[in-house]
C-alpha positions as CSV (number, residue, x, y, z in Angstrom):
1,M,91.2,116.5,116.5
2,T,90.1,119.5,117.7
3,V,86.7,119.2,119.2
4,I,83.0,120.5,118.6
5,Y,80.5,120.2,121.7
6,P,77.3,118.8,122.1
7,S,74.5,121.3,122.6
8,P,73.1,122.6,125.1
9,I,74.5,119.9,127.8
10,F,77.6,117.8,127.6
11,G,79.5,115.8,129.9
12,P,80.1,115.4,132.7
13,V,84.0,115.7,132.2
14,K,86.8,115.9,134.3
15,S,88.3,119.4,134.1
16,R,91.7,120.0,135.5
17,R,90.9,123.0,137.5
18,L,87.4,122.7,138.4
19,G,86.5,118.6,139.1
20,I,83.7,117.0,138.0
21,S,81.8,119.7,135.5
22,L,78.9,119.5,133.5
23,G,78.8,121.5,130.5
24,I,76.4,124.1,129.3
25,N,76.8,125.0,126.1
26,L,75.2,128.1,124.7
27,Q,76.3,127.5,121.1
28,P,75.1,125.4,117.9
29,D,76.5,122.0,118.2
30,D,77.5,122.3,114.5
31,G,80.1,124.8,114.6
32,K,81.7,127.5,116.8
33,L,80.6,131.0,117.3
34,C,83.2,133.2,119.2
35,S,84.2,137.0,119.6
36,F,88.0,135.7,120.0
37,D,89.8,133.2,117.5
38,C,92.4,131.7,119.4
39,L,95.3,130.0,117.8
40,Y,95.1,127.3,120.8
41,C,91.2,126.9,120.5
42,E,90.6,123.0,121.2
43,C,87.6,123.8,119.2
44,G,89.1,124.7,116.0
45,L,89.1,128.2,114.4
46,N,86.3,130.4,113.7
47,K,86.5,129.9,109.9
48,Q,87.2,125.6,109.9
49,R,83.9,126.0,112.2
50,L,81.1,127.9,110.6
51,T,77.6,127.4,112.0
52,R,74.2,127.2,110.2
53,K,72.3,126.3,113.4
54,K,70.9,128.8,116.1
55,R,72.0,128.7,119.4
56,P,69.8,127.1,121.7
57,S,66.7,128.8,123.6
58,R,66.4,129.5,127.2
59,D,63.4,127.0,127.4
60,L,65.7,124.4,125.6
61,V,68.5,125.3,128.4
62,K,66.4,124.7,131.0
63,A,64.6,121.5,130.2
64,K,67.8,119.5,129.1
65,L,69.7,120.9,132.2
66,E,66.9,119.7,134.6
67,E,66.7,116.5,132.8
68,C,70.2,115.7,133.3
69,L,70.1,116.9,137.0
70,V,67.4,114.6,137.6
71,M,69.3,111.4,136.0
72,M,72.6,112.1,137.5
73,K,70.8,112.6,141.1
74,K,68.9,109.2,140.8
75,E,72.5,107.6,139.8
76,G,74.0,109.4,142.8
77,A,76.7,111.2,141.2
78,L,75.9,115.0,140.9
79,P,78.6,117.2,139.6
80,D,80.9,119.3,141.5
81,V,80.0,122.5,139.0
82,L,78.2,123.5,136.3
83,T,80.2,125.2,133.8
84,F,79.1,127.2,131.0
85,A,81.8,126.8,128.5
86,G,81.4,124.9,125.1
87,N,82.0,126.3,121.3
88,G,82.4,129.8,121.9
89,E,81.8,132.6,124.3
90,P,78.9,131.9,126.4
91,T,77.9,135.4,127.4
92,G,77.0,136.4,123.5
93,H,73.6,134.3,123.8
94,P,71.1,137.3,123.9
95,D,69.6,135.5,126.9
96,F,72.3,134.8,128.6
97,L,71.0,136.8,132.0
98,N,67.9,134.7,132.1
99,I,69.8,131.6,131.8
100,I,72.4,132.1,134.3
101,K,68.8,132.8,136.7
102,D,67.2,129.5,135.7
103,T,70.7,127.5,136.4
104,I,70.6,129.0,139.7
105,T,67.1,127.9,140.6
106,L,68.0,124.1,139.0
107,R,71.2,124.3,141.1
108,N,69.5,125.2,144.1
109,H,67.0,122.4,143.9
110,Y,68.9,119.8,142.6
111,C,73.0,119.8,143.9
112,P,72.9,122.8,146.2
113,D,76.3,122.1,146.7
114,A,77.5,122.4,142.9
115,K,79.0,125.7,142.1
116,I,78.3,127.4,138.7
117,S,80.9,128.7,136.5
118,V,81.1,130.5,133.7
119,L,84.4,130.3,131.0
120,S,84.3,134.0,129.6
121,N,87.0,135.8,127.3
122,A,85.7,138.8,128.9
123,T,85.4,140.7,125.9
124,L,81.4,141.4,126.3
125,C,82.0,142.1,130.2
126,D,80.9,145.6,129.1
127,R,77.1,145.0,128.9
128,Q,75.0,145.5,131.5
129,E,73.0,142.0,131.7
130,V,76.5,140.2,131.0
131,F,78.0,142.1,134.0
132,D,74.8,141.3,136.3
133,A,74.7,137.5,135.3
134,L,78.3,137.3,136.0
135,M,78.1,138.6,139.4
136,L,75.4,136.2,140.2
137,V,77.5,132.9,139.6
138,D,80.1,131.4,142.1
139,N,83.0,131.3,139.8
140,N,83.1,134.3,137.4
141,I,86.3,132.9,135.2
142,L,87.6,135.8,132.5
143,K,90.3,135.3,130.5
144,L,93.3,137.6,130.5
145,D,96.1,136.0,128.5
146,T,98.2,139.4,128.5
147,V,98.1,143.1,128.5
148,C,100.1,143.4,125.7
149,N,97.2,144.4,122.8
150,E,99.9,143.0,120.1
151,Y,100.0,139.9,121.7
152,I,95.9,139.8,121.6
153,R,96.1,140.3,118.1
154,I,98.5,137.9,116.8
155,V,97.1,134.7,119.5
156,D,93.6,135.3,121.0
157,R,92.4,137.4,117.8
158,P,89.5,139.4,118.6
159,A,86.6,139.9,116.2
160,Q,86.4,143.5,117.1
161,P,88.0,146.0,115.5
162,G,88.4,148.0,118.3
163,Y,89.3,145.6,120.8
164,D,91.8,147.1,123.9
165,V,92.5,144.8,126.8
166,R,93.1,148.0,129.0
167,N,89.0,148.6,128.4
168,V,88.8,144.9,129.3
169,V,90.8,145.5,132.7
170,K,88.7,148.2,133.3
171,W,85.5,146.4,133.0
172,I,87.0,143.5,134.9
173,K,87.6,145.9,137.7
174,R,84.7,146.5,137.9
175,F,83.5,143.3,139.7
176,N,85.7,144.3,142.7
177,G,87.3,141.0,142.9
178,H,84.2,138.9,142.2
179,C,86.2,137.0,139.6
180,I,88.8,134.6,138.8
181,I,91.8,135.4,136.1
182,Q,92.3,132.4,133.6
183,T,95.8,132.8,131.7
184,M,97.1,130.6,129.5
185,F,100.9,130.4,128.8
186,L,102.5,128.8,125.6
187,K,105.2,128.8,123.7
188,G,106.1,128.5,120.0
189,R,107.2,130.3,116.5
190,G,105.5,129.7,112.9
191,V,103.2,130.8,110.3
192,A,99.8,132.5,111.3
193,D,97.1,133.8,109.4
194,A,96.7,137.9,110.1
195,D,94.6,140.8,108.7
196,E,97.9,141.4,106.4
197,G,98.4,138.0,105.5
198,S,100.1,135.0,106.8
199,I,103.0,136.1,108.9
200,T,105.5,134.6,111.2
201,V,104.8,135.2,114.7
202,D,106.4,133.8,118.1
203,V,103.7,133.5,120.7
204,N,106.0,132.7,123.8
205,N,104.3,134.9,126.5
206,V,106.6,133.2,129.2
207,K,108.4,136.1,129.0
208,E,109.5,139.3,131.6
209,E,108.1,142.1,128.8
210,Y,104.5,140.0,129.6
211,I,104.4,138.6,132.5
212,A,105.6,142.0,134.6
213,P,102.7,144.0,133.3
214,W,100.1,141.0,133.4
215,I,100.8,140.9,137.2
216,E,100.4,144.5,137.8
217,A,97.4,144.3,136.3
218,L,96.3,141.5,138.7
219,T,97.1,143.8,141.7
220,E,94.7,146.0,139.9
221,I,92.0,143.9,139.5
222,A,92.7,141.6,142.9
223,P,90.9,138.6,141.7
224,Q,89.7,135.9,144.5
225,K,92.2,133.8,142.5
226,V,94.5,133.2,139.2
227,M,94.4,130.1,137.4
228,I,97.2,129.6,134.9
229,Y,97.4,126.8,132.2
230,T,98.9,125.6,129.4
231,I,98.3,123.5,126.0
232,D,96.6,120.5,127.1
233,R,94.7,119.2,124.0
234,E,95.0,119.0,120.2
235,T,95.2,122.6,118.8
236,P,94.4,124.2,115.4
237,V,97.7,125.5,115.1
238,R,100.1,122.5,115.2
239,W,103.5,124.3,116.1
240,L,102.2,125.7,119.5
241,E,104.2,124.1,122.6
242,K,103.4,124.0,126.0
243,A,105.1,125.9,128.9
244,T,107.4,124.1,131.2
245,H,106.1,123.1,134.8
246,E,109.0,124.9,135.8
247,E,107.6,128.3,134.3
248,L,104.3,127.8,135.2
249,D,105.5,127.3,138.9
250,A,107.6,130.3,139.2
251,I,104.8,132.6,137.5
252,C,102.6,131.2,140.0
253,E,105.1,132.0,143.0
254,R,105.1,135.4,141.7
255,V,101.0,135.7,141.7
256,R,101.4,134.5,145.5
257,R,103.9,136.5,146.4
258,C,101.7,139.5,145.6
259,G,99.1,138.1,148.1
260,I,96.8,136.3,145.6
261,D,95.9,132.8,145.3
262,C,97.1,131.2,141.9
263,S,96.9,127.8,140.8
264,A,98.9,125.9,137.6
265,S,97.7,123.3,135.2
266,Y,100.1,121.5,133.5
């Protein structure tokens, strides 16, 4: 089954890419609020996960995070990373900047060696407060599955009608390298819902027509790292398929040849 995470704190969990991660979920715990509606989302599709609760307040996030860090410190099991993730896009919280500032203060006091990470789909990076907040964190991890608008419309399914990945690349470039690009590679062909009704789609982005322009965008962005991965948990669309180890390794090598650090998670 797909999952809905507790809020505002969940875990710690073992992350394939980040180590022992204490999760911070800024969305309600009864559903999902996201500016994307990805076919592969482990939390399910948006229409299947409608929420009736409000987002946790800044004060509640701060109190629950401190409570958890106090307990973990007593147990001698502090996290490697504090990760903003969970049931949707974390930067959509109206008090995101102040929550990041609170988290930095708590991290510095209880677990100064831990990194602060944000997993974002980059749809709100044009907002100044979101940009300012992401500049403060250690790992500003931004999704860029492709630079093809048609593919994103079918697979990532942005809520904004005017979404344009070319604008998103421009917004990401504003970070001047203070970002980690995260890209999902997957395959499969099947039926998915779209604006015009159910259509048959091919979600294979392990193709040269997607990889070459994506690498070109990476050279413009010049991120500190690229993380590529494939599906690892149950997805709401059952016909999706994993990219192979060999395919991910080959993509990784091409990114490295551009002078950009790259890792693959299988």
